[in-house]
FIKEMAR-540152 format. One record per residue (C-alpha): z, x, y. Coordinates in steps of 0.2 Angstrom, whole numbers, padded with zeros to 4 digits, always signed. Example, Ala and Ser with C-alpha at 12.3 -4.5 7.8 and 13.67 -1.06 7.14 Angstrom:
! FIKEMAR-540152
+0039+0062-0022/+0036+0068-0005/
***
This chain:
! FIKEMAR-540152
+0099+0033-0088/+0087+0048-0090/+0076+0054-0076/+0062+0066-0075/+0063+0078-0060/+0046+0085-0055/+0046+0103-0050/+0038+0098-0033/+0044+0092-0016/+0052+0075-0017/+0043+0061-0008/+0054+0061+0007/+0053+0080+0009/+0034+0079+0007/+0033+0066+0021/+0043+0077+0032/+0033+0092+0029/+0017+0083+0031/+0022+0075+0047/+0028+0092+0054/+0011+0100+0049/+0001+0086+0057/+0011+0087+0073/+0009+0106+0073/-0010+0105+0071/-0011+0092+0085/-0001+0102+0097/-0011+0118+0093/-0027+0109+0097/-0034+0111+0079/-0046+0096+0080/-0064+0093+0078/-0074+0094+0094/-0080+0077+0091/-0062+0071+0090/-0057+0079+0107/-0071+0071+0116/-0066+0057+0128/-0072+0040+0123/-0083+0031+0136/-0074+0019+0147/-0086+0005+0142/-0081+0006+0123/-0084-0005+0114/-0103-0008+0118/-0107-0018+0103/-0097-0029+0090/-0083-0020+0081/-0082-0022+0062/-0066-0021+0053/-0071-0018+0035/-0059-0024+0022/-0064-0017+0005/-0057-0032-0004/-0063-0050-0007/-0058-0063+0006/-0041-0072+0005/-0029-0058+0001/-0015-0051+0011/-0026-0037+0018/-0040-0049+0023/-0027-0061+0031/-0019-0047+0042/-0036-0040+0047/-0042-0057+0053/-0026-0060+0063/-0029-0043+0071/-0048-0046+0074/-0044-0062+0083/-0032-0054+0095/-0042-0038+0098/-0057-0049+0102/-0047-0056+0117/-0043-0039+0124/-0061-0032+0123/-0078-0037+0130/-0085-0037+0112/-0080-0047+0097/-0070-0039+0082/-0076-0046+0066/-0070-0044+0048/-0083-0039+0035/-0077-0039+0017/-0085-0026+0006/-0076-0027-0011/-0079-0017-0027/-0073-0002-0037/-0055-0005-0032/-0059-0003-0014/-0071+0012-0015/-0086+0003-0010/-0080-0003+0007/-0071+0013+0010/-0086+0024+0006/-0096+0013+0018/-0085+0016+0032/-0083+0035+0028/-0102+0036+0031/-0103+0025+0047/-0108+0034+0063/-0110+0019+0075/-0093+0022+0082/-0089+0003+0080/-0085+0002+0061/-0067+0004+0055/-0058+0002+0039/-0043-0010+0036/-0036-0007+0019/-0021-0005+0008/-0011+0008-0001/-0026+0008-0014/-0033+0020-0001/-0023+0034-0009/-0022+0028-0027/-0041+0026-0030/-0045+0044-0027/-0030+0050-0036/-0036+0041-0051/-0054+0045-0051/-0065+0060-0046/-0080+0049-0045/-0077+0043-0027/-0089+0050-0014/-0078+0051+0001/-0063+0062+0005/-0048+0052+0012/-0042+0068+0021/-0058+0074+0029/-0068+0058+0031/-0055+0047+0040/-0044+0047+0055/-0028+0037+0054/-0026+0024+0068/-0010+0014+0064/-0001+0009+0048/+0002-0009+0053/+0013-0017+0040/+0022-0015+0023/+0021-0028+0009/+0037-0028-0002/+0034-0026-0021/+0047-0032-0033/+0050-0028-0051/+0051-0045-0059/+0057-0050-0077/+0059-0064-0089/+0076-0071-0084/+0081-0071-0102/+0082-0052-0103/+0100-0047-0105/+0109-0037-0092/+0118-0041-0076/+0108-0030-0064/+0092-0019-0064/+0101-0004-0072/+0107-0014-0087/+0091-0023-0090/+0081-0006-0090/+0094+0001-0101/+0091-0014-0113/+0073-0011-0113/+0075+0007-0116/+0086+0003-0131/+0072-0007-0138/+0056+0004-0137/+0039-0005-0139/+0048-0023-0140/+0043-0029-0123/+0027-0031-0113/+0023-0029-0094/+0008-0036-0085/-0003-0028-0072/-0019-0032-0062/-0028-0019-0073/-0028-0001-0078/-0025+0010-0062/-0019-0005-0052/-0004-0003-0041/+0007-0012-0054/+0001-0001-0067/+0005+0015-0058/+0022+0009-0052/+0027+0004-0070/+0021+0021-0076/+0032+0030-0063/+0046+0019-0068/+0044+0024-0086/+0043+0042-0081/+0060+0041-0072/+0069+0030-0085/+0062+0034-0102/+0058+0016-0106/+0044+0012-0118/+0036-0005-0113/+0019-0011-0118/+0005-0012-0105/-0005-0029-0104/-0019-0028-0092/-0022-0044-0083/-0034-0051-0069/-0021-0051-0055/-0005-0057-0048/-0008-0075-0052/-0010-0071-0070/+0005-0060-0071/+0016-0074-0064/+0008-0086-0077/+0011-0074-0091/+0029-0071-0086/+0032-0090-0085/+0024-0092-0102/+0035-0078-0109/+0020-0068-0116/+0025-0054-0105/+0043-0049-0099/+0040-0039-0084/+0028-0035-0070/+0028-0030-0051/+0024-0044-0039/+0021-0046-0021/+0037-0053-0014/+0029-0067-0003/+0019-0074-0017/+0033-0073-0030/+0048-0079-0019/+0047-0097-0024/+0048-0092-0042/+0063-0081-0039/+0072-0094-0029/+0069-0107-0043/+0076-0095-0056/+0059-0096-0066/+0057-0077-0064/+0071-0065-0060/+0069-0051-0047/+0077-0035-0052/+0073-0023-0037/+0062-0021-0022/+0052-0006-0019/+0058-0003-0001/+0070+0010+0007/+0081-0005+0012/+0082-0023+0007/+0069-0035+0013/+0074-0046+0027/+0064-0060+0018/+0075-0059+0003/+0090-0049+0007/+0098-0054-0010/+0086-0043-0020/+0093-0025-0021/+0083-0009-0019/+0078+0003-0033/+0090+0015-0024/+0104+0003-0026/+0100+0002-0045/+0102+0021-0047/+0083+0025-0045/+0083+0034-0028/+0068+0044-0033/+0057+0029-0036/+0045+0025-0022/+0030+0013-0022/+0026+0009-0004/+0013-0005-0002/+0006-0003+0015/-0008-0011+0026/-0017+0000+0039/-0032+0004+0050/-0042+0020+0048/-0057+0026+0058/-0072+0037+0053/-0067+0056+0056/-0078+0058+0071/-0070+0043+0081/-0064+0050+0098/-0045+0051+0099/-0046+0040+0115/-0053+0026+0105/-0040+0028+0091/-0026+0029+0104/-0033+0013+0113/-0033+0003+0096/-0016+0010+0091/-0009+0004+0108/-0017-0013+0107/-0010-0016+0089/+0007-0011+0093/+0007-0023+0108/+0004-0037+0096/+0022-0036+0090/+0026-0046+0106/+0014-0060+0100/+0025-0073+0092/+0011-0082+0083/+0005-0065+0076/+0023-0061+0070/+0024-0078+0062/+0008-0075+0052/+0015-0058+0046/+0032-0065+0042/+0024-0080+0032/+0014-0068+0022/+0030-0057+0019/+0024-0042+0029/+0036-0031+0039/+0027-0024+0054/+0030-0005+0056/+0016+0000+0067/+0017+0019+0063/+0006+0030+0073/-0008+0042+0067/+0004+0057+0063/+0016+0047+0053/+0001+0037+0044/-0007+0054+0040/+0010+0060+0032/+0011+0044+0022/-0006+0046+0015/-0003+0064+0010/+0014+0060+0002/+0007+0045-0007/-0008+0054-0014/+0002+0068-0020/+0015+0056-0028/+0002+0045-0037/-0009+0060-0043/+0006+0067-0051/+0011+0051-0059/-0007+0048-0065/-0008+0065-0073/+0009+0064-0081/+0005+0047-0089/-0013+0052-0094/-0020+0037-0085/-0039+0036-0085/-0050+0023-0076/-0056+0009-0086/
***
């Protein structure tokens, strides 16, 4: 199976380098004066908003509400979720970037890196306008196919697709969506030629797979698992470094011979850049502590989320590595926003 080797750092090396640089900057005291200022002991002094840049009802919204409920019990002011969808998350993200009240935060997904990688029209800078608080959880993404495609494993199915250029279709939530970028990356690594069919979301991708109008697509594990277990849709590989504890029978892309493939789907909390470090540290500590809350853990597990609770430095490194990867994939594929 053919691969494309990019003449840049691989993702693991990029993460290591970015994490090292972030730690060095922190230790040397390279930080904005506002960030070094201690937060008042009385914070928060007004309701705290967790802005979700997506409509209500999705995984990002669900986790934000679980966090808001628990944070409200720890602080003298309520934490409320405010949905501000639009432009692939750019509307809500821009709103938080410009917030100066010290009580507005962004709870978002890995779209945070793909949207600016895809479009130069965004009015915020994900590196300069935000401060990472905590990367809370990962959501497993799975390459799923029509069970009738021949091949005993992912390598053989992809080899069959490659041997039949233009014969098969794959569905996504639209041009520039996570599914679109993940499949574009897969095409670059394997040389497969498969036709893009933009759809309206995961529900329609599942419907089109069941109707055999498309033959492949990336799906969120938690939503697709019943179809996998029933045999209606076949999971080929999960986009995680290790097999998911929620479906350990599904191999990773690394096991399929595609160790260079990475499509991490994360959920995390970010703050406007001027937010005091003390506030960031306090929220990070609060959220990490919820891992001991059995009800909270049950909510995340039911949604197929794996709690990781990575701190600001690791989160910064993930954002830098993700942006670099998807920018490269987008440029190589020639993807333009619709």
